[in-house]
C-alpha positions in Angstrom: 97.5 124.0 103.5 99.3 125.3 100.5 101.6 128.3 101.4 103.4 130.4 98.9 105.5 133.6 99.5 105.1 136.2 96.8 107.8 138.9 96.3 106.3 140.5 93.2 103.3 139.4 91.1 102.0 141.2 88.0 98.7 140.2 86.4 97.9 141.8 83.1 94.4 142.4 81.8 92.4 144.2 79.1 89.8 146.8 80.1 87.0 148.3 78.1 84.4 151.0 78.8 81.1 151.3 77.0 78.7 153.9 78.3 75.0 152.8 77.9 73.6 156.4 77.8 74.5 159.7 76.3 77.2 160.7 75.4 77.9 156.9 74.8 81.6 157.1 75.6 83.6 154.1 74.4 87.2 153.5 75.5 89.6 150.6 76.0 93.2 149.7 77.0 95.4 147.4 79.0 96.2 147.2 82.7 98.3 145.6 85.4 97.5 144.5 89.0 100.8 144.5 91.0 101.1 142.8 94.4 104.4 143.1 96.3 105.6 141.2 99.4 102.7 138.9 99.7 101.9 135.5 101.3 99.2 133.3 99.9 97.7 130.5 102.0 95.2 128.1 100.7 93.4 125.0 102.1 93.4 122.3 99.4 91.9 118.9 99.0 92.4 116.0 96.7 89.9 113.6 95.0 90.1 110.6 92.7 87.9 109.8 89.8 87.5 106.1 90.7 85.1 105.3 87.9 86.7 107.0 84.9 90.3 107.0 85.9 91.2 105.0 89.0 94.1 106.4 90.9 94.1 109.7 89.1 94.4 112.6 91.5 92.7 116.0 91.1 93.5 118.8 93.6 91.0 121.6 94.3 90.9 124.4 96.8 88.6 124.9 99.7 89.5 128.5 100.7 92.4 130.9 100.4 93.7 134.3 101.4 96.5 136.7 100.6 98.4 138.9 103.0 100.4 141.6 101.2 102.3 144.8 101.7 101.0 146.8 98.7 98.5 146.6 95.9 98.5 148.7 92.8 96.3 148.9 89.7 97.8 150.6 86.6 95.9 151.4 83.5 97.3 152.2 80.0 95.7 153.2 76.7 92.8 155.5 75.8 91.9 158.0 78.5 93.5 155.8 81.1 94.8 158.9 82.9 91.2 159.8 83.8 90.2 156.3 84.9 93.5 155.8 86.7 92.7 158.8 89.0 89.2 157.3 89.7 90.8 153.9 90.5 93.2 155.5 92.9 90.4 157.2 94.7 88.2 154.1 95.1 91.0 151.4 95.4 90.6 151.1 99.1 86.8 150.5 98.6 87.2 147.8 96.1 90.4 146.3 97.5 88.7 143.3 99.3 86.7 142.3 96.3 89.8 142.7 94.0 92.0 140.6 96.3 89.3 137.9 96.5 89.3 137.6 92.7 93.1 137.8 92.6 93.5 135.1 95.2 91.3 132.8 93.3 93.2 133.4 90.1 96.6 132.8 91.7 95.5 129.8 93.6 93.9 128.2 90.6 97.2 128.8 88.8 99.1 126.9 91.5 96.5 124.1 91.6 96.6 123.7 87.8 100.4 123.5 88.0 100.2 120.8 90.6 97.6 118.9 88.6 99.7 119.1 85.5 102.5 117.5 87.4 100.3 114.6 88.6 98.1 114.4 85.5 100.5 111.9 83.8 99.5 109.3 86.4 100.5 106.3 84.4 103.2 104.9 86.6 102.8 101.2 85.9 106.3 99.8 86.4 107.5 96.6 84.8 109.7 94.4 87.0 113.1 93.8 85.7 113.4 90.3 84.2 109.6 89.6 84.6 107.7 91.4 81.8 104.4 89.9 82.9 104.7 91.4 86.4 103.9 95.1 86.9 103.7 97.4 89.9 101.0 100.1 90.3 102.6 103.4 91.3 99.5 105.6 90.6 98.4 108.0 93.3 95.5 106.9 95.4 92.5 108.6 97.0 93.2 110.5 100.2 96.6 111.1 98.7 97.6 113.9 101.0 97.5 113.5 104.8 99.2 115.9 107.2 100.4 115.6 110.7 102.9 117.5 112.9 104.2 119.4 109.9 104.7 116.3 107.6 102.8 115.6 104.4 102.3 112.0 103.3 102.0 111.1 99.6 100.1 107.9 99.0 100.9 105.6 96.1 99.2 102.3 95.4 102.4 100.2 95.4 100.7 96.8 94.7 102.1 94.2 92.3 100.0 92.5 89.6 100.1 90.1 86.8 99.8 92.1 83.6 97.2 89.7 82.2 95.2 89.1 85.4 94.3 92.5 86.7 91.0 91.2 88.2 92.7 88.7 90.5 90.7 88.1 93.7 93.6 89.1 95.8 94.0 92.6 94.3 90.4 93.6 93.7 89.5 94.9 97.2 90.8 98.1 98.6 94.2 97.3 100.2 95.5 100.5 101.5 96.8 100.2 105.0 97.2 103.2 107.3 100.6 104.1 108.7 102.2 107.3 110.0 105.0 109.2 108.2 106.2 111.4 111.0 107.5 108.8 113.5 111.1 109.9 112.8 112.4 113.4 112.7 113.6 113.3 109.2 112.8 115.3 106.1 111.9 112.4 103.9 111.1 108.8 104.2 109.4 106.0 102.3 107.1 103.4 104.0 106.2 100.1 102.3 103.5 98.1 104.0 103.9 94.4 104.9 100.7 93.7 102.9 102.3 95.1 99.7 105.3 92.7 100.1 103.0 89.7 100.7 101.0 90.8 97.6 104.3 90.6 95.6 105.0 87.2 96.9 101.5 86.1 96.0 101.8 87.4 92.4 105.2 86.0 91.7 104.1 82.6 93.0 100.8 82.4 91.3 101.7 83.6 87.9 105.4 82.7 87.6 106.0 80.0 90.2 109.1 81.9 90.9 109.9 80.4 94.3 109.7 76.7 93.4 113.1 75.1 92.9 114.5 72.2 90.9 113.8 69.7 93.7 110.6 71.1 95.3 107.4 72.9 94.5 105.9 75.7 96.6 102.3 74.8 97.5 100.8 78.2 98.3 101.9 81.8 98.3 104.6 82.4 100.9 104.2 85.2 103.5 106.3 87.4 105.6 105.8 88.9 109.0 107.9 91.9 110.1 109.8 91.4 113.4 112.3 93.8 115.0 115.6 92.5 113.6 114.4 90.6 110.6 111.3 89.2 108.9 109.9 85.8 109.5 109.2 84.1 106.2 106.8 81.2 106.0 106.8 78.8 103.0 105.2 75.4 102.4 106.8 73.1 99.9 106.4 69.6 98.4 109.5 67.6 98.1 109.7 63.8 97.2 105.9 63.6 97.7 106.3 65.0 101.3 105.0 68.3 102.6 107.4 70.5 104.5 106.6 73.7 106.4 109.5 76.1 106.6 110.1 79.2 108.5 113.1 81.3 107.5 114.7 84.5 108.8 114.6 87.3 106.2 117.1 90.1 106.5 116.1 93.3 104.7 118.4 94.7 101.9 118.0 97.8 99.7 120.0 98.5 96.6 119.4 101.7 94.6 120.7 102.3 91.0 120.4 106.1 90.6 121.2 106.0 86.9 118.5 103.5 86.0 116.1 104.9 88.7 115.5 101.3 90.0 115.5 100.5 93.6 115.4 96.8 94.7 113.9 96.1 98.1 114.5 92.4 98.9 115.5 89.9 101.6 118.3 87.5 102.2 117.1 84.2 103.7 118.6 81.9 106.3 117.4 78.7 107.9 115.3 78.9 111.0 113.0 75.9 111.5 111.3 73.2 109.5 108.6 70.6 110.1 107.2 67.6 108.2 105.1 64.6 109.0 107.5 62.4 107.0 110.2 61.2 109.4 112.3 60.0 106.5 112.8 63.4 104.8 116.0 65.2 105.2 114.9 68.6 106.6 118.3 70.2 106.5 118.8 69.4 102.9 115.3 70.8 102.0 116.1 74.0 104.0 119.4 74.4 102.2 117.8 74.0 98.8 115.0 76.4 99.5 117.3 79.1 100.9 119.7 78.8 98.0 117.0 79.2 95.4 115.2 82.0 97.2 118.3 84.0 97.5 119.0 83.5 93.8 115.7 85.1 92.8 115.0 87.4 95.7 116.7 90.5 94.4 114.4 90.9 91.4 111.4 89.1 92.6 110.5 90.8 95.8 109.8 94.5 95.4 110.9 97.5 93.3 110.6 101.2 93.9 110.3 103.9 91.3 110.6 107.6 91.9 114.1 107.2 93.1 115.7 109.7 90.7 115.2 112.5 93.2 117.5 111.1 95.8 120.1 108.3 96.4 118.4 105.8 98.6 121.7 104.1 99.2 122.3 107.0 101.7 119.1 106.1 103.6 118.8 103.9 106.6 116.3 101.1 106.4 114.5 99.1 109.0 111.5 97.0 109.7 108.7 98.5 111.9 106.8 95.6 113.4 104.3 97.9 115.2 102.9 99.5 112.0 104.0 96.6 109.8 106.0 98.6 107.4 109.5 98.8 105.9 110.9 102.3 106.5 113.5 103.9 104.3 114.6 107.0 106.3 116.3 109.8 104.6 119.2 112.0 105.9 118.2 114.8 108.3 119.9 117.2 105.9 117.9 116.2 102.9 118.7 118.2 99.8 116.9 117.6 96.5 119.6 117.4 93.7 119.3 119.7 90.8 
């Protein structure tokens, strides 16, 4: 529901009178509708034009009403003094119809304002240092969901190769449900585990980012969120031997307010390794993989836009293994900077 308090609203209009029978009086002038101490409530919905503009959000309204303290209609010009007296006599009779029209005009104005803000829905973010890797930050269908007084804003958040937008991995709908009101905070960001694994997939397939000087990664690595850290799985080929590695992945978040870039990444440590080749040095392979992953992780995991509204360095961050999301939880006293 959209709720707007109105202290004082003036809507200007032009009026014209043209009598259709004798004596054929014609008159015209201007006028004002004045509403004081009002409260407008509107139920709105959002849709996306999937065919013509995927991800583009359009907001419309379902119903609306205005509660107000006083309503006045003032006419100027011509013989407005005469018509003003008539309006004053019949205002109570036409008030409901007038307020219905006024409500629609006001609500459409607010809706158009919101749509103008979201109309420039072009947020395709290029990864720093990887010009062929982009992140989709366009708004998605079902953009607004509300629960227990919280409103969730949905953004795609998936990572693509600029030249391979029809990759099999990214073609299906990949939005995963999660709640936004688990914590009693004014603002939080949730990043789904599937979006992080999508980033790993894209960087591996199109940049071979996670292969090192002495080994090759055989397939896209994956991560599973646990309570204290992530469990990162990666299979590599070293000296013609396959090695399956599991690493612990500790979440890190760094935000640069000036550049509006926020890096969400992991620092890796050895956990376990397995290979059918008894001659391979598993400790050495683990060390090599960990060193290389930590050297590329900061810029080749995940980036957030829209961080110019707040300093995410002040947020706490955690892994939620129940809903499979990273949560960046804002301060309880959240104030949007001017």
